[in-house]
N, C-alpha and C positions, 0 to 999 in steps of 0.2 A: 506493500500500501505506499510506498516510498516513490519520491517522483524524481531520485536520483539517477542521474543521466541524461533525465528529459532536456529540451533546448529551448531555453524563451527568449523570442523577439522582447526587447522591452525598449519604445519609443520616449523620447525624450528622458533617455538616460542620465545625461549629463549635469541635470537638475536637481532639485534636494530631495524630492521622492524618487525621481528615477534612481538616484545613486541607493537611497534608500531599500529599493525595490530587488534593485542589482544584487545587494549584499545579501539582502533575508534570503532569494532563491540561489545564490552561490552556497548560501547556507546550507540548504537541503541539497547540494548535490548538483545544482541544476546547471547546466551550460549557458552561457550569459553569452547572447548575442544585442551591443547594445547601438542603437540609431540616435543620433544628435545632431543637430547642423553644428555644432561649434568641435571642432578638431580636440583642442585640448583637454578638455574633461572626457575626452573618448579615450584619449590616449591615456589618462589615469587609469582610468575605468579596466583599459586593457591590464596595464601594469598591474593592476591591487588585484583583479580578479581570472587575468588570463581571456579575460571577452574577447570577441569575433567583434569588429566595429564595422559603424557604416556612417558617412559623414553625408547627409542628406539633408537638403531644405522640402519638410512635407506639402508646401505650398505646391510644386511642381509634382504633379500629381503623375505626369504623365512618366515620367520617367522614373517612378517609385519603386515599379511591379518589378521590372529588370535588376535593379538595384537589391533590392531583396531575395530574389531567385537564385542569387550568384550564393546565399550564405548555405544554402542547402537544406534538407526540411527544419521546420518549426513543430514545436510540440503546444507551444504555450506563447500567446500574444496578449501581450500587454501596451493597448494604445493607452499611454500615459502621455504623451505630449501634446500641448495646447499653449495658447496663448491667451491671455486677459484681453478686453477692451471693454471701457468703463463709460462707452458712448451710451448715453441715455436716447430714447426714440428719436424725439425732433433734433436732436444732433448727432444722428448716425450717418456716415460718411459710407457711400453706398461701396466704396471702392473697400475701404475696410472694414464690411458687412460680409463679402463676399471670401477675402483670404482668410476671415475667422471661420468663415463655414466651409472654406479648404482645409484649412488645417488642423480643425478641430474636428469636423466629422469625415469630409472628405477623404482624407489621407486614412482615417478608420477604415473607411468602407472599401480602398484598392489594396488595404494589407489583407483584409480578408478575403478578398476574392480572388487574393494572391496564394493564400496559403491553406484556408479549407479545403480545397481536393485533396491535398497532400494528409491532411486530417484526418479527411473522410477514408483517404485510403488506408492511412495505418489505424483506422478504428479509434482514435483518441487523442482528445484534443478541449484546449482550455481557451475561450477568449474572457479575456476582461477589461472592460473598458473605463476609464477613466471620467466620470460624469459629476456632479458636481450641485451643493445643494441648491444655488442657483435655478437649478432646472424645477426645484420643486418651489421655492420661495417666490420665483420672480426675480430674483436678482436684487440684495437689499444694497450692494454697492457696485455689484456689476451692471455691464449696459447690456442693450437688446441683443445686440448679436453674440457676444459670449452665452446669454442665457440661453437663448433660443438655440444655441450651437450644442449646448450640453444637453438640453430637451431631446435635442433630434438625436443623440447619440443613445439617450435610453431607449427610444423607439426603436435606434437600429439594432437596441442591443436585445430587445424580445423580438425583434422578426426574427434574427440568425436563431436565436435560442427556441421558437417555434419550429423554423427550418429544420435546422438539424441536430435535435433532439434524438432521434432514435437512431443516432448515428454515430454515439459515445461520444460527443462535444457536448461541451456547453458553452454557457455564453450571459455571464452577469456583468455589471456595471457595481462601483462602487461610487456613493457621493461624499465627498468631502467637504466640509465649512471651515474656510481661512486656516490650511496646514503655516505651519512656519516656514514659510518660502520666500522667492522673492516678490510673488504674486502680493505678501503679507506686507513684507518687511521693506521692500522699495515702491507697491503699486500704490500702495495706500496712505494716505496721510496721517501723524503721528495723532489726530482728532478722529479722526475714521479707526484709529487702533484701540482706544482708551473707548470709545463707544459701544465696538465691538465685545471686548474684553465684561462690558457692564452686561451685555446683552445673552452671551455666552453661559446659560447656568451653570456650568463646571468651571468657570472662571477663568479658563486658558485656552489658547492655542492649540490644536491638534500638530503632534509629533509627526513627520514624514514616515518614523518607524512604525507609526499605528499604522497609517497605511499599508505600509511595506507587508505589516503580519495581516491587514486582509487581503491581498493580493496574494501571498503563499497560503492562507486557507483556503481561497476560492481554487486554487491552480493544484491542490494536492488532490488523491485519487477520493478520501472521504466527503469530499465535497460534491461527488457524481452524482447525486441525488437533486443537488442545489440549482437552478436553471433557469433563467427569464428573473433573476432577482436583483434588487438595489439596493446595496447594503450600505446604511446610512452611517456615514461617523461625524457628527455634526455639534458634540458636548452638550444634547440637549434643547437645539434650538426648533427643533421640530420634534415631534412624535408621529407615529401613523404606523 
């Protein structure tokens, strides 16, 4: 019931959450394939975990499939990469809208289209998509494009879960709220962070390692009867 020897592709691998996911899966004996737009963090992941690396811009959907196919079979796909956009509706720039959708949703679609056939052939696979609390609450601080993209990613998760449930493949999403990462530390003001800490019932931000633990759980064989679910990691901001 272990996942030792399985191969995981993690997008956004060089960010705070991505590094934590790579570290957690590597500790379980999973071979890491790290994808990020920045070369520096990828080199660090290669040195630390022996990760295969793919340096790619997820906005460039036309070349993404060929870049990923070159690394061989993938058993676990973690669509973790994403960009934040804080523009609310009336200020929403159309170019940024499309860019956000391409990176946050389009890349996940292309990667699943590329990797799911191999998972089907092997009779085992895990799709884990990083949604967001924004998709449930409408975006406390996040803008319209980001909120919509994460809601779309949740719907995409449900669609994949339904289609592939009988083929040994599960598809689930994780919806974190305010993980201590650059999205919180750099893209929110001091006032916004202070207000959020007052609003979060547990009184703190989420640690990247807590998200990584949920990824490891969903990737494990013991989660094989869980599909089409969204795991909330929001410190009590919302119950359902």
